[in-house]
C-alpha positions in Angstrom: 141.1 152.2 36.6 141.9 152.6 32.8 139.8 151.5 30.1 143.0 149.6 29.0 144.1 148.2 32.2 140.6 146.9 32.7 141.1 145.0 29.5 144.2 143.6 30.4 142.7 142.3 33.5 139.8 140.9 31.7 142.0 139.3 28.9 144.1 137.5 32.4 141.1 136.6 34.4 138.3 135.1 31.5 139.5 131.8 30.8 140.2 130.7 34.4 136.4 131.9 35.0 135.5 128.3 34.2 135.8 125.1 36.3 137.4 123.3 33.9 140.2 125.8 33.3 140.6 126.2 36.7 141.2 122.6 37.2 143.3 122.5 34.1 145.8 125.7 36.0 145.6 123.3 38.6 146.7 120.4 37.2 149.7 122.3 34.9 150.9 123.7 38.4 151.1 120.2 39.4 152.8 119.0 36.6 155.3 121.2 36.4 156.1 121.0 40.0 156.8 117.5 39.4 158.2 117.7 35.9 161.2 120.1 37.3 161.9 117.8 40.4 161.9 115.1 38.9 163.1 116.1 35.3 166.1 117.4 36.7 167.2 113.9 38.3 166.4 112.2 34.7 168.3 114.7 33.0 171.6 114.4 35.1 170.9 110.4 35.6 170.3 110.3 31.3 166.9 109.0 32.1 165.3 110.7 29.4 165.1 108.2 26.6 164.0 105.7 29.4 161.1 108.5 30.3 160.1 108.5 26.8 159.9 104.7 26.3 158.0 104.4 29.4 155.4 106.8 28.2 154.9 105.1 25.2 154.7 101.6 26.1 151.8 102.1 28.3 149.8 102.8 25.2 147.9 99.6 25.2 147.0 100.0 28.9 145.6 103.2 28.4 143.7 102.0 25.6 142.5 98.4 27.3 141.7 100.2 30.7 138.5 101.8 29.6 137.7 98.9 27.6 137.2 96.5 30.6 135.9 99.3 32.8 139.2 100.5 34.4 140.1 104.1 35.3 143.5 105.4 33.0 145.2 105.6 36.3 145.2 101.9 36.7 145.7 100.9 32.8 148.5 103.1 32.7 150.0 101.7 35.8 149.6 98.1 34.1 151.0 99.1 30.6 154.1 100.1 32.6 154.9 97.4 33.9 154.6 95.5 30.8 156.3 97.5 29.4 159.4 97.1 31.7 158.7 93.3 31.8 159.0 94.1 28.1 162.3 95.9 27.6 163.7 93.4 30.1 162.8 90.2 28.5 164.0 91.4 25.5 167.3 92.7 26.8 167.7 89.1 28.2 168.5 87.7 24.6 172.1 87.5 24.0 172.0 89.1 20.3 169.8 92.0 21.5 171.3 95.0 23.4 169.6 96.8 25.8 169.3 99.9 23.3 167.9 97.9 20.7 165.6 96.0 23.2 163.9 99.5 24.6 163.5 100.5 20.9 162.2 97.3 20.0 159.5 97.7 23.0 158.9 101.6 22.2 158.0 100.8 18.6 155.6 97.7 19.3 154.1 98.2 21.9 152.8 101.6 20.4 152.0 100.2 17.7 149.7 97.1 19.6 147.8 100.2 21.3 147.0 102.2 18.0 145.4 99.1 17.0 143.4 98.3 19.7 142.1 101.9 20.0 140.7 101.4 16.1 137.9 98.5 18.4 134.4 100.0 17.7 134.2 99.3 21.2 136.7 101.8 22.8 134.5 104.8 24.2 138.2 107.0 24.6 139.4 108.3 21.2 142.9 107.5 20.0 143.9 111.5 19.9 142.4 111.9 23.6 145.0 109.0 24.5 148.0 110.2 22.3 147.8 113.6 23.3 145.6 113.6 26.5 143.1 116.4 27.4 144.3 118.5 30.5 140.8 120.7 29.7 139.1 117.4 30.8 140.9 117.1 34.3 138.6 116.4 36.5 138.8 116.2 40.5 139.2 112.9 40.7 142.1 113.3 38.6 143.6 116.1 40.9 143.4 114.2 43.7 144.7 110.8 42.3 147.8 113.0 40.6 148.3 115.1 44.1 148.8 112.0 46.2 150.9 110.2 43.2 153.2 113.7 42.8 153.2 114.1 46.9 154.9 109.8 46.8 157.3 111.5 44.3 157.8 115.0 46.3 158.6 113.1 49.4 160.8 110.1 48.2 162.8 112.8 45.8 163.5 114.9 49.6 164.4 111.4 51.6 166.6 109.9 49.1 168.1 113.4 48.1 171.9 112.7 49.9 171.8 108.7 48.2 170.7 109.9 44.6 173.2 112.7 44.7 176.2 110.2 45.4 175.1 107.6 43.2 174.9 110.1 40.5 177.9 112.2 41.0 180.1 109.0 42.4 179.0 105.4 41.9 182.3 104.4 42.6 182.5 106.0 45.9 178.8 105.8 46.6 179.3 102.1 47.4 181.9 103.5 50.3 179.1 105.1 52.2 177.1 102.2 51.9 174.5 103.3 48.9 173.3 101.2 46.3 173.6 102.5 42.9 171.5 100.0 41.8 169.2 100.6 44.4 169.3 104.2 43.2 168.7 104.0 40.2 165.6 101.7 40.6 164.4 104.4 42.9 164.9 107.0 39.8 163.1 104.6 37.5 160.0 103.6 39.9 159.2 107.4 40.6 159.6 107.9 36.9 157.0 105.8 36.3 154.8 107.7 38.7 155.8 111.0 37.4 154.5 109.6 34.0 151.2 108.7 35.2 150.2 111.8 36.8 151.3 113.5 33.5 149.5 111.1 31.2 146.0 111.8 31.9 146.7 115.9 30.7 149.4 115.7 28.3 148.8 112.1 26.9 150.9 109.7 25.7 153.3 111.5 23.2 153.5 114.7 25.0 154.1 113.3 28.8 157.8 113.3 28.1 158.4 117.0 27.2 157.1 117.8 30.6 159.4 115.5 32.3 162.5 116.9 30.0 162.4 120.1 28.8 162.0 122.3 31.7 165.0 120.4 33.2 167.5 120.5 30.3 166.6 124.2 29.9 167.3 124.8 32.9 170.7 122.4 33.2 171.9 125.0 30.4 171.6 127.9 32.5 172.7 126.6 36.2 175.0 123.6 37.1 173.9 124.1 40.8 171.2 121.2 41.7 168.7 123.7 43.8 168.4 126.2 41.3 168.5 123.9 38.8 164.8 122.4 40.1 163.4 125.7 40.8 164.1 126.6 37.6 162.9 123.9 35.9 159.7 124.2 38.0 159.1 128.3 37.2 159.7 127.4 33.6 157.0 124.1 33.3 155.0 126.0 35.3 155.2 129.5 32.9 154.8 127.1 29.9 151.8 125.3 31.2 150.0 128.8 32.3 150.9 130.0 28.7 149.5 127.3 27.4 145.9 127.0 28.6 146.1 130.9 27.3 146.9 130.0 23.9 144.6 127.4 23.7 141.9 129.7 24.9 142.3 132.4 22.9 143.6 130.3 19.9 141.1 127.2 19.7 143.9 125.5 19.6 144.6 121.8 21.7 145.8 122.7 25.1 148.2 119.8 25.7 150.0 120.5 22.5 150.3 124.2 23.3 152.1 123.4 26.6 154.3 120.7 25.1 155.5 123.4 22.7 155.8 126.2 24.6 157.8 123.6 26.9 160.4 123.2 23.6 160.4 126.9 22.7 161.5 127.6 26.4 164.4 125.0 25.8 165.4 126.4 22.6 165.3 129.9 23.7 167.5 128.8 27.4 169.9 127.1 24.8 170.0 130.4 22.9 170.5 132.1 26.0 173.5 130.1 27.5 175.1 130.0 23.6 175.2 134.1 23.8 176.1 134.1 27.4 179.7 132.9 27.2 180.3 135.1 24.2 179.7 138.1 25.6 181.6 137.1 28.8 184.6 136.1 26.6 
C-alpha cells in the first residue's frame, strides 16, 4: 500500500474510530432512511409547511421535558400535540384562515419555548434544542429512533396504494373505498413521528431539512415515485456522512453542516435539472 493511499484511508477512517462518531453515523443513516422515504410523500402532498410548523411548535415541550425530568422524546411528543391543537383551535376562528392560524402558532410557540429556555433551571441549552447535537446521540436514542423509524416505514409500506390513490386522484380514491381525509391523517401522524426521530440529532430549527431537502432534490431529477424515494435516501445519506466529515475536520457544528449540505444538494439538483432540458433541446 502506497503512502498516499494509506493517508486517504486514514482520513476516511479516523473520524469514525470513536464511539460517538459511530453512533452519529448510525443516526444520520437512520434519518436519511426515514427522511427520504417519508419526505417524498411530504413533498408530493405539499406538507412541507406543516412539517416546519410541527417542528417549530414542539419547542416548548422540548424545553419543559428536562425541567420536569422527562426524556426529550416525550417532551417533543407533547409539544407536537400542543402545536397541532393550537393550529386546529385557531383555524376554527372564522376570521382566521388555516394558513394564518398556522403562522400564529409557529411564531408564538417557539417564542414561548425560547422564554422558557432562559430559566436558570433548564439543564439543556437553547442552542442544543434549536440546532441539535447528533454527536451526543446515545445508544438509547438510537434504539428509540429505530423503533419510531420502523413504525413509519412499515406504515408507509402498508398504506402505499392508499396514499397513492388519495395523492394522485382524491375523487377517484373515494370510488376505490379510500378516504383522502384518513390518508392525510396518516401522513401527518407519520410526519410527527419522523420529526421526533430527527429532532434530537438536528434540533428544532434544522429538522425540516432532512425531511424536505432530499425529497425535493430527488423530485427535480425523477418523476417516478420508487426511484425518487431511493434517490432521496441516497442524497440524505451522502449529506449526512459528508456533514460528519466536515464537522470533524473543520470543527464546526455537525447538525448545521448536515443541513447546509442538504440544501446544497437541492441547489445542485436544481442546477442539473435546469441544464438537462437545455442540452436535450
